[in-house]
C-alpha positions in Angstrom: 63.8 128.2 85.3 63.7 130.1 82.1 67.4 129.9 81.6 66.9 127.7 78.6 63.6 129.5 77.8 63.6 131.0 74.0 62.8 134.4 73.4 59.6 133.4 71.7 58.9 131.4 75.3 59.5 134.2 77.0 57.3 136.4 75.2 54.5 133.8 76.1 55.2 134.4 79.5 55.2 137.9 79.2 52.2 138.4 77.9 50.8 135.7 80.4 51.6 138.4 83.2 50.4 141.6 81.5 46.7 139.9 80.6 46.5 139.3 84.7 47.7 142.2 85.5 44.9 143.7 82.8 42.3 141.6 84.4 43.0 142.3 87.6 43.8 138.7 88.3 46.0 138.1 91.9 47.9 135.6 90.2 49.3 134.3 86.8 47.1 131.6 85.8 47.4 128.9 83.2 44.5 130.4 81.3 46.9 133.5 81.1 49.2 131.4 79.5 46.8 129.9 77.0 46.4 133.6 76.1 49.7 134.2 75.9 50.4 131.4 73.6 47.3 132.3 71.3 48.6 135.6 71.1 52.0 135.1 70.4 51.7 132.2 67.8 52.2 133.3 64.3 52.3 131.7 60.6 52.9 128.1 60.5 52.8 127.5 64.3 49.6 129.2 64.4 48.3 126.4 61.8 50.2 123.5 63.9 48.8 124.6 67.3 45.2 125.1 65.3 45.6 128.6 67.4 44.3 130.3 63.8 41.0 128.8 64.4 40.5 130.5 67.9 38.7 134.0 68.1 41.0 135.8 70.9 38.3 138.2 71.6 36.1 134.7 72.3 38.8 133.7 74.3 39.6 136.6 76.3 35.5 136.5 77.5 36.0 132.8 78.7 38.9 133.9 80.7 38.0 137.2 82.2 34.1 135.3 83.4 35.8 132.4 84.6 38.2 134.3 87.1 37.2 136.7 90.0 38.8 140.1 89.1 40.6 143.0 91.5 40.6 146.1 90.4 43.2 147.1 92.8 45.5 144.3 91.0 45.9 145.9 88.1 48.6 148.5 89.2 50.3 145.3 91.0 53.8 144.8 89.6 54.3 141.9 91.9 52.0 139.2 90.4 53.4 135.7 91.2 52.6 132.2 89.1 49.6 130.1 90.4 50.6 126.7 91.6 49.0 125.4 88.3 50.6 127.8 85.9 54.1 126.9 88.0 53.3 123.1 87.2 52.8 123.9 83.5 56.1 125.6 83.3 57.7 122.5 84.8 56.1 120.0 82.9 57.4 122.1 79.7 61.0 122.0 81.1 60.4 118.0 81.3 58.8 117.6 78.0 62.0 119.2 76.6 64.2 116.9 78.2 62.3 114.2 77.2 62.2 115.2 73.6 66.0 116.3 73.8 65.3 119.5 72.8 68.0 122.3 73.4 65.8 124.7 74.5 62.0 125.3 76.0 59.9 126.7 73.0 56.1 127.9 73.1 55.0 124.2 71.6 56.7 122.7 74.8 54.0 125.1 76.9 51.2 124.3 74.7 51.9 120.5 75.2 52.5 120.6 78.9 48.6 122.4 79.1 47.6 119.7 77.0 48.7 117.2 79.7 47.8 119.0 82.7 43.9 118.3 81.9 42.9 119.5 85.4 44.4 123.1 84.7 41.8 126.2 83.6 43.6 126.6 80.5 43.0 123.2 79.4 39.0 123.2 80.1 38.7 126.4 78.1 40.9 125.4 75.2 38.9 122.1 75.1 35.4 124.5 74.4 36.9 125.6 70.9 36.6 121.9 69.5 40.1 121.4 68.7 42.0 118.0 67.8 44.2 118.0 70.5 45.5 114.4 69.4 46.5 115.4 66.1 48.3 118.6 67.5 50.3 117.0 70.3 51.3 114.2 67.5 52.6 116.7 65.1 54.3 119.1 67.7 56.0 115.7 69.2 57.0 114.7 65.8 58.5 118.4 65.0 60.3 118.8 68.5 61.8 115.0 68.3 63.6 116.1 65.2 66.0 118.7 67.1 67.8 115.6 69.1 70.1 113.4 66.9 70.7 109.9 68.7 73.6 109.2 66.9 75.1 113.0 66.7 78.7 113.3 67.4 80.2 116.2 69.4 81.9 118.7 67.3 85.1 118.1 68.7 85.0 114.9 67.3 83.6 114.7 64.6 86.7 114.4 62.2 89.2 114.7 64.6 93.0 114.3 64.3 94.4 116.0 67.6 97.4 114.3 68.3 98.1 114.6 72.6 101.3 115.2 73.7 104.4 112.8 74.0 104.1 111.0 77.4 107.5 109.8 77.5 109.0 112.1 80.1 106.1 110.9 82.6 108.4 108.3 83.4 111.2 110.7 84.5 108.9 112.0 87.2 110.5 111.2 90.6 107.6 109.4 92.0 107.3 107.3 89.1 110.8 106.7 88.6 110.8 105.2 92.4 107.8 103.2 92.1 108.9 101.6 89.2 112.6 101.2 90.2 111.5 99.3 93.2 108.9 97.3 91.0 111.6 96.3 88.5 113.4 94.8 91.6 110.3 92.8 92.6 110.3 91.5 89.3 113.6 90.1 89.1 113.3 88.5 92.3 110.0 86.4 91.0 112.0 85.5 87.8 109.6 87.6 85.9 110.6 89.6 82.6 107.6 92.0 82.0 106.5 94.3 84.7 102.4 93.8 86.0 100.1 95.8 88.1 101.0 93.3 90.9 104.6 94.6 90.9 103.4 98.4 90.9 101.3 97.9 93.8 103.4 96.1 95.8 106.1 98.9 95.3 103.7 101.4 96.5 102.9 99.6 99.8 106.7 99.0 100.1 106.9 102.7 100.8 105.7 103.8 104.2 105.9 107.8 103.0 103.8 107.3 100.6 99.9 108.6 101.7 97.8 106.3 100.0 99.5 103.6 101.8 97.7 104.5 105.1 94.4 104.6 103.2 94.9 101.1 102.0 95.9 99.7 105.3 92.7 101.1 106.6 91.0 98.5 103.8 93.1 95.8 105.4 95.7 96.1 102.2 99.3 95.7 103.0 102.5 94.6 102.2 102.4 91.4 104.1 99.1 90.2 103.1 99.5 91.4 99.5 102.4 88.8 99.3 100.1 86.1 100.6 97.0 86.9 97.8 99.8 87.1 94.9 100.9 83.6 96.2 97.4 82.2 95.4 97.8 83.2 91.8 98.8 80.4 89.5 99.3 82.1 86.2 99.8 85.8 85.0 97.0 85.4 82.1 94.7 88.3 84.0 97.5 90.6 83.0 97.6 89.8 79.4 94.2 90.6 78.0 93.4 91.1 74.5 97.6 91.5 74.2 99.0 90.2 70.8 103.0 90.9 72.3 104.9 91.4 74.7 106.0 94.8 76.2 108.1 96.0 78.7 104.8 96.2 80.7 101.7 94.2 80.9 99.0 95.5 79.0 97.2 96.0 82.3 100.2 97.8 84.1 100.5 100.4 80.8 96.6 100.9 81.2 96.8 101.6 84.7 99.8 104.0 84.5 97.7 105.7 81.3 94.8 106.0 83.7 97.2 107.4 86.6 98.2 110.1 84.5 94.5 111.1 83.7 93.6 111.2 87.5 96.8 113.4 87.9 95.4 115.8 85.3 91.7 116.0 86.0 93.0 116.3 89.9 94.9 119.5 89.4 97.8 117.6 90.4 101.2 118.7 88.5 103.1 114.9 88.5 101.5 111.6 89.1 101.6 110.4 92.5 101.0 106.9 94.0 97.6 107.5 94.8 96.9 108.3 91.1 98.4 104.7 90.4 96.0 102.9 92.5 93.0 104.8 91.5 94.1 104.0 87.9 94.5 100.2 88.9 90.9 100.3 90.1 89.7 102.4 86.8 91.3 99.9 84.7 89.5 96.8 86.0 91.7 94.7 84.7 94.7 92.7 86.1 96.0 91.1 89.0 96.2 93.8 91.3 92.4 95.2 90.4 91.4 91.4 91.8 93.0 92.1 94.5 91.8 95.7 95.2 88.4 94.7 94.5 87.9 92.5 97.0 88.8 95.3 99.6 87.3 98.2 98.1 83.9 97.2 96.9 83.1 100.9 96.1 85.8 102.8 93.6 83.9 105.9 93.5 83.6 106.3 97.3 87.3 105.2 97.7 88.0 108.0 95.3 86.2 110.2 97.5 87.8 109.0 100.5 91.1 109.7 99.0 90.8 113.1 97.8 89.4 114.0 101.4 92.5 112.3 103.2 94.9 114.2 101.0 93.5 117.4 100.4 92.4 120.3 102.6 89.9 121.0 100.2 88.7 119.9 96.5 91.3 120.8 94.4 90.5 124.0 91.8 90.7 121.7 88.7 88.8 119.1 89.6 85.7 121.4 91.2 85.8 122.9 87.6 85.9 119.5 85.7 83.3 118.2 87.7 80.8 121.2 87.1 82.1 120.8 83.4 80.7 117.2 83.7 77.3 118.6 85.4 77.0 121.3 82.7 77.1 118.5 79.9 74.8 116.4 81.7 72.2 119.3 82.2 72.2 119.9 78.2 71.8 116.3 77.6 75.4 115.8 76.0 77.3 112.7 76.6 80.8 114.2 75.7 82.5 116.9 77.9 84.2 119.4 75.0 86.5 122.4 75.8 82.9 124.6 75.8 81.8 122.2 78.9 85.2 123.2 80.4 84.9 126.9 80.0 81.3 126.6 81.4 82.7 124.8 84.6 85.4 127.8 84.9 82.6 130.0 84.9 80.3 128.2 86.9 83.0 127.6 89.6 83.3 131.2 89.9 86.5 131.7 91.7 90.2 131.6 90.6 91.8 133.9 87.9 90.5 132.5 84.8 87.0 133.1 85.9 88.0 136.8 86.9 89.6 137.3 83.8 86.4 136.2 82.0 84.5 138.1 84.2 86.4 141.7 83.4 86.0 140.6 79.7 81.9 140.7 80.2 81.6 137.0 79.7 78.9 135.6 81.9 77.6 132.0 82.6 74.3 132.9 81.2 75.3 134.1 77.8 77.9 131.2 77.6 75.5 128.7 78.1 73.5 130.2 75.7 76.3 130.3 73.0 76.8 126.5 73.8 73.5 125.4 73.3 73.5 126.6 69.9 76.6 124.4 69.0 76.0 121.2 70.3 73.3 118.7 69.8 71.8 116.4 72.6 71.4 112.7 72.6 68.9 110.7 73.8 70.7 109.1 76.9 73.5 110.5 78.9 75.0 107.9 80.6 78.8 107.5 80.5 80.7 110.7 80.1 83.7 111.0 77.9 86.2 113.8 77.2 86.4 115.1 73.6 90.1 114.5 72.0 90.5 118.6 72.2 89.4 118.6 75.7 92.1 115.9 76.5 94.3 117.8 74.6 93.6 121.4 76.6 94.1 119.1 79.9 98.1 118.2 78.5 98.8 121.5 77.6 97.4 122.9 81.2 99.4 120.2 82.8 102.6 120.5 80.9 102.4 124.5 81.1 101.9 124.2 85.1 104.9 121.6 85.1 107.3 123.7 83.0 106.8 127.1 85.4 107.2 124.8 88.3 103.7 124.7 89.6 102.6 122.1 92.2 99.0 122.3 90.9 97.1 123.1 87.7 95.4 126.0 88.2 92.1 127.5 86.4 94.7 129.9 84.3 96.4 127.1 83.1 93.3 125.8 81.8 92.3 128.8 80.4 95.5 128.9 78.6 95.3 125.8 77.3 91.7 126.6 75.7 93.4 129.9 74.2 96.3 127.1 72.7 93.8 125.4 70.3 91.8 128.2 68.7 89.4 125.9 66.2 88.1 124.6 69.8 84.3 124.8 70.7 85.1 127.1 74.1 87.1 129.7 71.5 84.3 129.5 69.2 82.0 130.4 72.2 84.4 133.4 73.2 84.4 134.9 69.6 80.4 134.7 69.3 80.3 136.5 72.4 82.7 139.2 71.0 85.7 138.5 72.7 89.2 139.8 71.3 90.8 136.3 71.2 94.3 137.5 70.4 93.6 139.8 73.5 92.8 137.0 75.3 96.1 134.6 74.5 98.0 137.9 75.1 96.8 138.8 78.2 96.7 135.0 79.6 100.2 134.6 78.6 101.4 138.1 80.4 98.8 138.5 83.1 97.6 134.6 84.3 101.1 133.4 83.7 103.1 136.7 85.5 104.6 137.5 82.4 106.9 134.2 81.7 107.7 133.3 78.1 105.4 130.4 76.7 
């Protein structure tokens, strides 16, 4: 619970524990949290909370006389939080999320006490005739300034990162096979521009592709596909938002680009037929999508089915990226940058990259704290997107694994991709934690990639 608490907020909680022991109380109560707040509030904060108007001696007497003491409790270090105190701390966490604060501060604990009007702390607080309404309004106004709904992720602002040349991906074996067969179908049908429907036809023609068996389970096969295609009188659905003709229809090209993204995110070195099918579904455009969506009503569930049937266990890269997205959501960030992927590596905990970071003394908690200092939360977190630098890093990981004839993108390839981008947030986090960046880069080259020349 205390991972996002600032040191000042932790000091409040520790003071509460000390007062519980000093008074011989058997639990840490909400009253002790109030005492911790008052004694730890100084200067402007004390004035905003009106705690400068509270006589601490009088407060101590109120708490001391309102709770039964146990002299034997003074020597007991194992004092637990009461349910009332736990509710206040939980409310403080919820308030920090509502107000889009990066950290939980003493002000959040004070607001939580005001919200829990049945707790002992609130009842004692009211005895001092403090203007609760004014204090709450000032606190919320101050805390709300810490969140910027329009703030861009640091890896998006003024970003010119160029992605790698993707021309070579058309030469990959599976892609080459599918496109060759698709072009023959194109000629037979009298068309000149290859669309998503020819890509799907070509995939279903090859029984060796694992995705074909899965599609057959959804009653999608080469026979009924031809029947469905005959119902389309026009190819207009393939040319949405297009101003000029290219070798691919716009939606076929989009599906291929999304397939490349799926390959990288699932840790695959090379695009497979299943990536193209998933790319078509994600595009939500074109003739092939219209046909697939009639049988596959939930693309997310279908993706999970494909992953389970084609993999013995969740791929390492996919697991890391999913954890990176969870980190972004937990920090109220709509962008998955390189720093979130670094947290994903540490959260995953297994693999060469995590082992290397552990040897350098990098922990998830410390890295998360540094990330929180670098990014600004947003008001709403809906669709997560990768920052340009995160995409570039995945490109480097993909190309590096491919260059060294790996079958999968591993965590060491991802960490190597991070080291190739010295200005990314992940490298800034590592630098802030005292990591020798040059030593890390050399270590990755020699240790993680087996001493190969990169």
